[in-house]
C-alpha positions as CSV (number, residue, x, y, z in Angstrom):
1,M,-6.8,-39.6,14.6
2,T,-3.8,-37.4,14.3
3,D,-3.4,-34.8,17.0
4,L,-4.0,-31.3,15.9
5,T,-1.0,-29.1,16.3
6,Y,-0.8,-25.3,16.9
7,S,0.8,-24.9,13.5
8,D,-1.8,-26.9,11.7
9,Y,-4.7,-25.2,13.4
10,L,-3.4,-21.7,12.5
11,Q,-1.9,-22.8,9.2
12,V,1.3,-21.1,10.3
13,D,3.4,-22.4,7.4
14,T,1.0,-20.9,4.9
15,L,0.7,-17.6,6.8
16,L,4.5,-17.2,7.0
17,S,4.9,-17.9,3.3
18,L,2.9,-14.8,2.3
19,Q,5.5,-12.1,2.8
20,R,7.3,-11.7,-0.5
21,P,9.3,-8.5,-0.9
22,R,9.7,-7.3,-4.4
23,S,13.0,-5.5,-3.9
24,S,15.7,-6.6,-6.4
25,D,18.1,-9.4,-5.6
26,T,20.9,-6.8,-5.4
27,A,19.0,-4.6,-2.9
28,D,20.7,-4.0,0.5
29,R,19.6,-6.4,3.2
30,A,18.3,-3.5,5.3
31,V,16.0,-2.4,2.4
32,V,14.6,-6.0,2.0
33,L,14.0,-6.1,5.8
34,A,12.2,-2.8,5.6
35,E,9.9,-3.9,2.8
36,H,9.3,-7.2,4.7
37,F,8.3,-5.1,7.8
38,F,6.0,-2.9,5.5
39,I,4.3,-6.1,4.2
40,V,3.8,-7.7,7.6
41,A,2.3,-4.5,9.0
42,H,-0.2,-4.2,6.2
43,Q,-1.1,-7.9,6.1
44,S,-1.7,-7.7,9.9
45,C,-4.0,-4.7,9.3
46,E,-6.0,-6.7,6.8
47,L,-6.4,-9.5,9.3
48,W,-7.6,-7.2,12.0
49,L,-9.9,-5.5,9.5
50,K,-11.4,-8.9,8.7
51,Q,-12.3,-9.4,12.4
52,L,-13.4,-5.8,12.8
53,V,-15.8,-6.0,9.8
54,A,-17.1,-9.4,10.9
55,D,-17.9,-8.0,14.4
56,L,-19.6,-4.8,13.1
57,E,-21.7,-6.8,10.6
58,A,-22.8,-8.9,13.5
59,V,-23.8,-5.8,15.4
60,V,-26.0,-4.7,12.5
61,D,-27.6,-8.1,12.5
62,T,-28.1,-8.2,16.3
63,L,-29.6,-4.7,16.4
64,A,-32.0,-5.8,13.6
65,S,-33.1,-8.8,15.8
66,E,-36.3,-8.6,17.8
67,S,-35.0,-10.9,20.5
68,G,-34.6,-7.9,22.9
69,T,-32.1,-7.3,25.7
70,A,-29.8,-10.2,25.0
71,D,-29.0,-9.0,21.5
72,I,-28.6,-5.4,22.6
73,E,-26.0,-6.5,25.2
74,L,-24.2,-8.6,22.6
75,S,-24.1,-5.5,20.3
76,V,-22.5,-3.6,23.1
77,E,-19.9,-6.3,23.6
78,L,-19.1,-6.5,19.9
79,L,-18.8,-2.7,19.6
80,R,-16.5,-2.5,22.6
81,R,-14.3,-5.1,21.0
82,A,-14.4,-3.2,17.7
83,D,-13.2,-0.1,19.6
84,D,-10.2,-2.1,21.0
85,L,-9.5,-3.5,17.5
86,L,-9.3,0.1,16.2
87,R,-6.8,0.8,18.9
88,V,-4.7,-2.1,17.7
89,L,-4.8,-0.7,14.2
90,H,-3.9,2.7,15.5
91,E,-0.8,1.2,17.2
92,Q,0.2,-0.6,14.0
93,V,0.4,2.8,12.3
94,L,2.6,4.1,15.0
95,V,4.9,1.0,14.6
96,L,5.3,1.9,11.0
97,E,7.0,5.1,12.1
98,R,10.0,2.8,12.6
99,L,10.2,2.4,8.8
100,P,13.4,4.4,7.8
101,L,12.6,6.8,5.0
102,R,15.9,6.1,3.3
103,H,14.8,2.5,3.0
104,F,11.2,3.2,2.0
105,V,12.2,5.3,-0.9
106,K,14.3,2.4,-2.2
107,F,11.5,-0.1,-2.4
108,R,8.5,2.3,-2.9
109,P,8.8,2.0,-6.8
110,S,8.3,-1.8,-6.3
111,L,4.7,-1.1,-5.1
112,G,3.7,0.0,-8.6
113,T,0.1,1.2,-8.4
114,A,-0.7,-0.7,-5.2
115,S,-2.2,1.5,-2.5
116,G,-3.9,1.2,0.8
117,A,-6.8,3.2,-0.7
118,Q,-7.6,0.0,-2.7
119,S,-8.3,-2.0,0.5
120,E,-11.7,-3.6,-0.1
121,Q,-12.2,-4.4,3.6
122,F,-11.6,-0.7,4.5
123,A,-14.2,0.2,2.0
124,V,-16.7,-2.2,3.7
125,L,-15.7,-0.7,7.1
126,T,-16.5,2.8,5.8
127,R,-19.9,1.7,4.6
128,L,-20.6,0.2,8.0
129,I,-19.5,3.2,10.0
130,G,-20.4,6.0,7.6
131,N,-19.0,9.5,7.8
132,D,-20.1,13.0,8.6
133,R,-22.3,13.2,5.5
134,R,-23.8,9.8,5.3
135,A,-25.0,7.4,8.0
136,G,-23.7,3.9,7.7
137,A,-25.4,0.6,8.3
138,L,-24.5,0.6,12.0
139,Y,-26.3,3.9,12.7
140,E,-29.3,2.9,10.6
141,A,-29.6,-0.4,12.6
142,F,-29.3,1.6,15.9
143,V,-32.1,4.0,14.8
144,A,-34.3,1.0,13.9
145,A,-33.6,-0.7,17.2
146,A,-34.5,2.4,19.2
147,A,-37.7,2.8,17.2
148,R,-38.8,-0.7,18.0
149,S,-38.4,0.3,21.7
150,G,-40.6,3.4,21.0
151,L,-37.7,5.8,21.2
152,S,-36.0,8.3,18.9
153,V,-32.3,8.9,19.0
154,S,-33.0,12.2,20.7
155,Q,-34.9,10.4,23.5
156,V,-32.2,7.9,24.0
157,C,-29.7,10.7,24.4
158,R,-32.0,12.5,26.8
159,L,-32.7,9.5,28.9
160,G,-29.0,8.6,29.1
161,P,-28.4,5.5,31.4
162,E,-32.1,5.2,31.9
163,A,-32.3,4.1,28.2
164,G,-30.4,0.9,29.3
165,G,-28.8,-1.0,26.5
166,L,-29.6,1.5,23.9
167,H,-27.6,4.1,25.8
168,R,-24.7,1.8,26.0
169,V,-24.9,1.1,22.2
170,A,-24.9,4.8,21.5
171,E,-21.9,5.4,23.7
172,A,-20.1,2.5,22.1
173,L,-20.9,3.7,18.6
174,L,-19.2,7.0,19.4
175,D,-16.2,5.2,20.7
176,V,-15.9,3.3,17.5
177,G,-16.3,6.5,15.5
178,D,-13.6,8.2,17.5
179,G,-11.3,5.2,17.1
180,L,-11.7,5.3,13.3
181,W,-10.9,9.0,13.3
182,R,-7.8,8.5,15.5
183,W,-6.6,5.8,13.2
184,K,-7.0,8.0,10.1
185,V,-5.2,10.9,11.8
186,A,-2.3,8.7,12.7
187,H,-2.1,7.4,9.1
188,L,-2.2,11.0,7.8
189,S,0.7,11.9,10.1
190,L,2.7,8.9,9.0
191,M,2.2,9.6,5.3
192,S,3.0,13.3,5.8
193,R,6.4,12.3,7.3
194,M,7.1,9.7,4.6
195,V,5.9,11.2,1.3
196,G,5.2,14.9,2.1
197,G,3.3,16.4,-0.8
198,E,4.1,13.6,-3.3
199,Q,1.3,11.8,-5.1
200,G,0.0,8.5,-3.7
201,T,1.1,5.2,-5.3
202,G,-2.5,4.5,-6.4
203,G,-2.7,7.8,-8.3
204,S,-4.5,9.7,-5.5
205,S,-3.5,13.3,-4.5
206,G,-1.7,11.9,-1.5
207,I,-2.0,13.9,1.7
208,D,-4.9,16.0,0.4
209,Y,-6.8,12.9,-0.4
210,L,-6.3,11.6,3.1
211,I,-7.3,14.9,4.7
212,R,-10.6,14.8,2.9
213,R,-11.3,11.3,4.3
214,I,-10.8,12.3,7.9
215,T,-14.3,13.0,9.3
216,L,-16.1,12.1,12.5
217,P,-18.9,9.5,11.9
218,F,-22.3,9.4,13.6
219,S,-22.9,13.1,13.1
220,E,-26.6,13.0,13.9
221,L,-25.9,11.2,17.2
222,R,-23.2,13.8,18.1
223,S,-25.6,16.6,17.2
224,Q,-28.4,15.2,19.4
225,R,-26.0,14.9,22.3
226,G,-24.7,18.4,21.7
227,Q,-28.2,19.8,21.7
228,L,-28.9,18.1,25.0
229,Y,-25.8,19.7,26.5
230,A,-26.8,23.1,25.1
231,A,-30.2,22.8,26.6
232,E,-28.8,21.7,30.0
233,Y,-26.3,24.6,29.9
234,A,-29.0,27.1,29.0
235,G,-31.2,25.9,31.9
236,S,-28.4,26.0,34.5
237,A,-27.3,29.5,33.2
238,G,-30.8,30.8,33.6
């Protein structure tokens, strides 16, 4: 049996063959390197998105399980990892600030109609997490898990740490929602610096389109926590 190598296990040769800048053969080397950087950053995002989506889909499944405490704690672990993955994605947007504008404008026409808005994995992530108007699959699974324990979301919030794993899930959900929001804000800032008021490559309205997509998920959970704070504040003030 042939020994498995690092390169074989990770399919490094295949992975490193996937960066194919579309800049012309006569383009300046710096422009080609900039486009290569642009491709690597976005491919890396898609890889992290794959893990993020897989982890959050697993959270939905584990919250739907009736096995009890063990699955609740696994959900907490996966949500905390998802929060860290969103931090990685946020950092990758910050790294893209090292893409010189003078080089970006040279290869941007090569993108054609390709746009990050077309990312299928990001669309799946959005359906999982939801937004300020629509609850996603994660929140629906959390509500169902709380109900199986005989609790409402409001009661979980009111009990706080006494709600055990459900409280930790609620806190982790908010961390994930905040992480997604920070990532979107960082992307908005980057695009504002790079394209200003120009239309997006995929035909979107550009910055205006991104602004409309920046909302805080888990609005009901945030509202319940806010009401608890208001009640506590009113009681202490009285």
